[in-house]
C-alpha positions as a printed NumPy array, in Angstrom:
array([[137.732,   2.901, -12.434],
       [137.21 ,   0.262, -10.173],
       [138.844,  -2.232, -12.319],
       [142.158,  -0.037, -12.516],
       [142.427,  -0.063,  -9.064],
       [142.207,  -4.128,  -8.832],
       [144.814,  -4.434, -11.366],
       [146.975,  -1.589, -10.225],
       [146.736,  -2.889,  -6.461],
       [147.496,  -6.569,  -7.913],
       [150.287,  -5.194, -10.051],
       [151.656,  -3.407,  -6.807],
       [151.387,  -6.529,  -4.765],
       [149.12 ,  -4.469,  -2.25 ],
       [146.305,  -6.848,  -2.276],
       [146.675,  -9.676,   0.411],
       [145.11 , -12.84 ,   0.34 ],
       [143.412, -13.443,   4.121],
       [144.492, -16.927,   4.027],
       [148.305, -17.348,   3.379],
       [149.155, -13.266,   3.676],
       [150.968, -13.235,   0.276],
       [149.897, -10.952,  -2.23 ],
       [146.998, -12.094,  -4.576],
       [148.554, -12.794,  -7.97 ],
       [145.119, -12.91 , -10.408],
       [141.394, -12.234, -10.523],
       [138.434, -13.031, -13.04 ],
       [135.244, -12.286, -13.642],
       [135.022,  -8.515, -12.935],
       [131.722,  -6.912, -13.121],
       [130.443,  -3.51 , -12.383],
       [127.068,  -3.703, -10.772],
       [123.797,  -1.199, -10.513],
       [121.031,  -1.755,  -8.12 ],
       [117.906,   0.631,  -9.271],
       [114.72 ,   1.333,  -7.881],
       [111.68 ,   2.055,  -9.929],
       [108.705,   4.209,  -8.643],
       [105.256,   4.054,  -9.245],
       [105.801,   6.245, -12.64 ],
       [108.541,   3.7  , -14.191],
       [111.065,   6.157, -13.527],
       [114.376,   4.584, -12.483],
       [116.609,   5.769,  -9.673],
       [120.072,   4.538,  -8.969],
       [120.63 ,   3.352,  -5.407],
       [124.064,   2.155,  -5.498],
       [127.024,   1.21 ,  -7.595],
       [129.305,  -1.598,  -6.67 ],
       [132.039,  -3.958,  -8.479],
       [132.353,  -7.561,  -8.226],
       [135.416,  -9.538,  -8.979],
       [136.633, -13.057,  -8.196],
       [140.337, -12.873,  -6.324],
       [142.469, -15.763,  -6.692],
       [146.007, -16.179,  -4.349],
       [147.702, -18.56 ,  -6.785],
       [150.476, -18.733,  -4.152],
       [152.183, -22.014,  -3.795],
       [149.547, -24.632,  -2.594],
       [147.313, -21.632,  -1.636],
       [143.689, -22.454,  -2.928],
       [141.973, -19.345,  -1.544],
       [139.466, -18.046,  -4.202],
       [136.84 , -15.345,  -3.259],
       [134.036, -13.75 ,  -5.404],
       [133.31 , -10.384,  -3.473],
       [132.205,  -7.032,  -3.964],
       [134.216,  -6.174,  -0.755],
       [137.292,  -6.144,  -2.765],
       [139.01 ,  -3.321,  -1.506],
       [138.82 ,  -4.413,   2.133],
       [142.064,  -6.994,   0.783],
       [144.359,  -3.8  ,  -0.258],
       [146.924,  -2.577,   2.287],
       [148.841,   0.229,   2.079]])
């Protein structure tokens, strides 16, 4: 689900580079992450879900690149 949101935001030019204020052009290294907690009986309980991605501006001479799990903060409506 997160991967499709990222793809749509980049394709729709809705993910904005914080440095040059233009649309982010690409991404790499997408990963879904799960933080789990084990109790004393070896039962796993899922604590949180997240996704991490490396965003790359790719505009002109802007070299902005960031590995983040807060990629939603770069999407504008």
